[in-house]
N, C-alpha and C positions, 0 to 999 in steps of 0.2 A: 362125115358130112351130117349124120344124124345127131351128133353132139353139138354141132354148129347151129343146126336148126333149133335144137332143145334150148341152147343157151340163148339164142335170139329170141325165142318165144317167152323164155323166162324173163329176159330183160325188158320186153314189151309188156309182159303181165305185171312186173314189179313196178315199172314207171307209171302205168296206168293206175295201179293200185295207190301209189303215193299221191297222184294228183287228186283222186277222189278223197283221200283223207284230208288233204289241205283244204278242199272246198267244203268239207263236211265237219263244221264245228259245232254241231248241234249237241255234243256231249259236255259242252262247256257250261259252267253256271254263270249267273251274272257276275259273281266275285271274281271268278277266273278270266272272264272275257273283258272286264273293265277295271281291272286291277290297276290301281295308280292314276287312273284318268282324273283330272281337275275339271270340275264344272263350275261355271259362275251363274248366279241367279240373274235372270233378265226381269228387271222391275223398274217401275217409274218412280218408286220411292228413293229418297235420298240417303241410301246406304249401299254398301258392297258385301256380297255374300258369296263365299265359295265353299265347296266341299270336295273331298277326295275319299274313295272307299279303297282300303287296302286289304287284300286277301293275304292270309298267312295262317299260322297256327290258330290265331283268332282273326275275326273280322273286325278292323278298327275304321272308324269314320273321323276324319280331320275336318274340323270346321274353322272357317276364317270369317269373321264379321267386322266391319268397321261402320261406325255411324258417329257423326258429330265429333270426330277426333279420338273417339274410344276404339281401341283395337282389341280384339278378342281372337285368340288362336288356341285351340284346343283339340284334343282327341278323346274319343270315347270308343268303348267297345261294344259291338252288336252281338248280344248273346244268342247263340244258336238255339237255345231253349224258346226264345222269343220269335224265331222264323216261323212263318206259316206256310208260305209258298216260295220256292226258288226255282226260276226258270233261266234260260239264257238271257233275257233281256229285261227281266223284272224280279222283284221280291217283295214280299209283304212281311211285316212283323207286328206283333202286338205289344203295347207298352201300357203299364199301369201307373196312374198319377193320382196323388191324393188332391181332391178337390177342395174348394174354399170351405165347404161344410164339413170337412174331415173324411168324407166318403171316398172310397177308391173307384176311380173311373178307368175303364179300359177303352183304348182305341186302336185302330189299325192304321198303319202307314204303308202305302204302296208306292214303291219306287219303279219307274219304267223308262229304259232308255229306247228312244226311237230315233229314226233317220240315221240308222248305222252307228248309233251311240253318240251322235253329235248333239242330241238333244236328251234332256232328262226331265221328267215330270214327276213330281212328288205330290200325292194326294193324301189327305187325311180324313179318316171317317168321322171325326168330330167337327170338321170344318170343310165339307165336301165342296162347297162353293168357291173356294179359294185355293186351288192347286198352286204349287210354285213350279216355275219354268226355269231351267238351266240350259246353257250352252256350253259345249266342250271347249276347253282353253288348250293352249300349248305349254301351260306351266307344269312343272313337275312337283311343285309344293303349293298348295292353296294359300300359304302365308307368305308368299313372295311379294 
């Protein structure tokens, strides 16, 4: 009888432990949580823009852009050395770019998922008045 009570208690304990692990995803990074999600930019301008962030041995960002019949689909690697902050629902990275005068300019881009990942906001330190807004799609490839 003691064995049966012990097994019952163990079963209840293990089931309750599993439930708490399923509900606690706070150990995930943005890249793990939103791996493969495709977002489409919400804009009033006459173009189509989508992006997808893929997690793997390297983090890649796949872009799709269509304007006036010109189609652009490419992928780029996000270098871990450029990452500043990574949380469950956002990340920031620094990029250097050569300006028109030949000087190197650094800026920070912050990507934040909101509304359970249904929305994405991209903010640029060099252009803070104009964030980009994206919505989650059902696509598996942004270039579809």
